[in-house]
N, C-alpha and C positions, 0 to 999 in steps of 0.2 A: 814818355815812354822810355827814354834813356835812363832816367832816374829809377824807374821800376826794374829795368834789366840790371842796372848796377846794384840795386838792393838785393835782388835775387842772387846775383853772383856773390856778393858779400855773405849772404845767409848760407849759401851752399857750401862755401869754404870755411865757414865758422862753425858748422855743425860736425859732431863726431863722425857722422856717416861718411865723411870724406877724409878722415884721418887714417894714418897707418895703424896697424894692429898694435895693441898695447899688451904687455905681459903683466898679469896680476901677481901679487905677492900674497901667499897664504897668511892667515893670522898667526902670529907667533907671540906667545904660545897658542896652540889650538885650545879653544874652550872645551872644558870637560862636559860631557853629556849631561851630568847631573846639575850643572850650573845654568843650563840653557832653558829659556822659556819661549814657547812659540810666539811668532810675530816679531815686530820691530818696535823698539822704544821710540817715543816721540815726545817732544816738548813743543808747546804752542805759545804764540804771541798774537795779539790782536791789534795791529797798528791802525791808526786813523785812516791811512790809505797805503796802498802797496802797489807799485807798478813795475818795479824792477827787483832783481835779486838783492841789490844793495839795500833797498828799503827793508826787505825781509830780514837780511842779516843784521841790520841795525835794530830792528824790533826784537829779534831773537836774543839780544843781549839780556833781556829781562823775561825770558821764556819760563814757563812752568810746565812740569811734567803732566802729560795727559795719559789716557788709557792707551795701551799698545795698539798698533794697527796690525791687522792679520797678515799682511804682506803687501805686495804692490799690485793689487787687483781691484782697484777702485775705478770702475767704468764711469763714463760721463753720467752724472746724476741729473736730477731735475733742479732747476733754480729754486732756492729756498731750502733744499736738503742740506743737512750738516756736512761740512767738509771733513773727510776722514773720520776720526773720533773726537774732533774738536767740539767746542760749545757753540760754534757759529757756522753760518753758511757762507759768509763772505768776509773779506779783509782778514784772512788767516795766514799766518806764517808758521811753518813747521820745520823743526830740526829732527831728522829721522836717523836712527843708527841701529846697528846690530851686525848680524852676520848672514851670509848667503852660502849655502852648501852646493858645491859642484861635486857630483859623484864620480866624475871621470876627468882625466887630463885630456887636453885637446885644444883645438882652435875653434871658437864658437863666435856667434854674433849675438849682441844684446841691443835692445832698443828701449829707450824710455819714452813714455807718452804722458803728456801733462796738459793741464788747464789750471793754472797759468804757468808761471816760471819754475824752473828747477835747475839745479846743478847736482850731479850724482857721481859718486866715485865708488869703485869696487876694488879691493885689494890695493889701495893706494893710487889707482889710476882713474882719471876722469873718463866716464863712459856716457855721459849725457849732459848737455847744456842747451837750454832754451830759455832765454831771458825775455822779459816783457809779458804783456797781456796778450793772450791769444786763446783760441778755442782748443778743444781736446785734440792735440796734434802730436805726431812723433818728432823727437829731437834728432833722429837720424840713426842709422845702424852703425855700431862700433864693433869691430872685430877684436876679440880678446883671446889671449893665449893663457890657458889655465895649466900651470906646470904640474899640478898633482891634484888628486881628489882630496878635498879638504874644505874647511870653513874659511871664508874670505870676509874681511870687514866690508861693510857697506855704510855709506854716509850720504845723506841727501838733504839739501836745503830746498824747500818747496814753498810756493805761495799761491793763494787763490784770492783774486781781487773781488769779482762779483759774477753773477750768473751761475752757470753750472760749473762743476769741478770734476776733475779726473786725475788719477795718478796710477799708471800701469807700467809694467815691465814685461817685455817679451824676450825670448831667447830661442836658440836653435840647437840645443844640446842633443837632440835626436835627429838632426838633419833638416828640420823644418821650423820656421818661426811659429811660436805659439806662446800663450801666457805662461809666465813663471808660476808654478804652483806655490800656494801659501806655505806648504809644508817644508820648503827649503829655507825659510827665514826663521831666525831666532835671535834672541838678545839675552843679556845677563841683567837681571834685576838688581 
């Protein structure tokens, strides 16, 4: 029982939901509207096994570009369904990049949800970290300070080992938590 309490304590203070707010930095230069394509760019690798972000990062050294993902709205799927836009359902590592648009300045909350591991940053600040194999679970709420309405870079390393897969992002830009619409994500081809 003591080990379980200690593990929960370590997990609670290792998740972004318990961190102080972070100030995001707008992309500089801002991408031109004509250069942007909807969705996020993604490269995939298919390691023999992947249990930690370190395994995914190692595999991604030989990643190949895949079809863009529409955004971060991939709810928990059924075992055997393809992971994101990859060619496989399991043992998938993904490097995701592009931009997210905030239409107003302010202080907001963001939350990443994944099955399995992920590390995510927006505007140069880490906003989500959940390493290891687990079900479709939130990484914790991170408060972000958005200094101006603009495009902000987004980078995510994600992996799915086996079973079902999910990758989602929620935010509270209108005062309540809800899914981030796919329309606010873009990338440059």
